[in-house]
N, C-alpha and C positions, 0 to 999 in steps of 0.2 A: 768283122770274121771273129775275132777272140770274144766277144760278147757269146757268141754261140757257141763256143768250145766250153765256155765257163757255165752256160746254161744247160748245156747236154752233162757235161761233168758233174753238175749238182744234183740233176735228177738222176744220176747213176748211184750217186752217193747215197741220196734220200731214200730211194727204193732197197739199196743194200740195208738199211737202218730198219726198214717196217717189217721185214719178218722177225727180227728180234724183238720188236714192242710186240708184235702177235704171239709169240712163242712164251710170252712171259703170262699168258692167261694161264686160270688156274684149273685145278682138277675137279668137276662137278662132283664125281662120285666122294671122293674125300670131302668137300665141302658140305654134301649131305650128312655124311657121318659124323661131322662138326658141328651141323645146326641144330642138335639136340637140346642145346642149353637155349639157342636164341628162340626155340619153339615156344618155349613158355611165353612171351609175350608177341612173338612175331607170327605164330602159329604154326602150324604142320607143313601147311602149304604158302608159306611166307603172306599170307592174309592175316592181320593182327582183327581178332575177337573184340577186343577193347580199343575205342576209337583213339583214346590219346598216344597208342603204339602206330610205329610206321609200320605200312606195307612194305613188305620187300621184295616179293615176286613181281618181276618182269622190269625190275629195276637197270640201270644201266651197269654193267660190269665195274668199268671205271668210277663212276660215280660211288657205288657202294664200297669198292677198297678204299677210294681217297677217304669217304666219311669215316669208315671203321679206323684208317690211319689218324684222321684228325682226333677221333675219341682217345686212341691210345696214346697221342702225345699231350692231350688237355688242350688243344688247340680250338675242338669244338665245343661251346658252353651253350646253357640253356635250354629249356625243355627237361629231357629226360637225361641229360649230359651225364649226371654225375653216376647213373645206373648204367649208361653206355661206356664210360670211362673205366668202371672196375670191370666190365665184361671185355673190354677189348684189350684190356693192362695184358693179359697173358697170352695174347695171340701173337703167332710170329708173322712174317711177311708171306710166308706161305698159307699160312692160316687162312689169313685175308683173302690172298688170291684165291684160294679154293671158294671161301663162303661166298665171296661175290660171283663167283664162276655158277656157282648152285643156285644162287637166287636170280639172278640174272637170266639161266635157264628156265625157270617158271614161268609159267603162262600168267601175264599181269591181272589175271581175273580170277586165280586161283584155279582154276578148275583143269 
């Protein structure tokens, strides 16, 4: 019987934490405003015109935020890391959340 109470208490605790995680999502409009520099390589619609650059449109928001934070902290290396590390260095956590929300909101096909 005690196990059932612990399980129910755990579910309530978990459900209370979920809105806090969801509310950390970025602001799409602010991300769009901040994305002008990104467009030089990643395209106006998040679809890169040059094959060596990543398409950002339609990527998962958490993945984009994680990648930008890894570039900012220089934990992500290889490929275009030196360029991205420089670009991400000046971004705040809020900027990253906003950019991630913006690019995640775009259709993956770029249309």
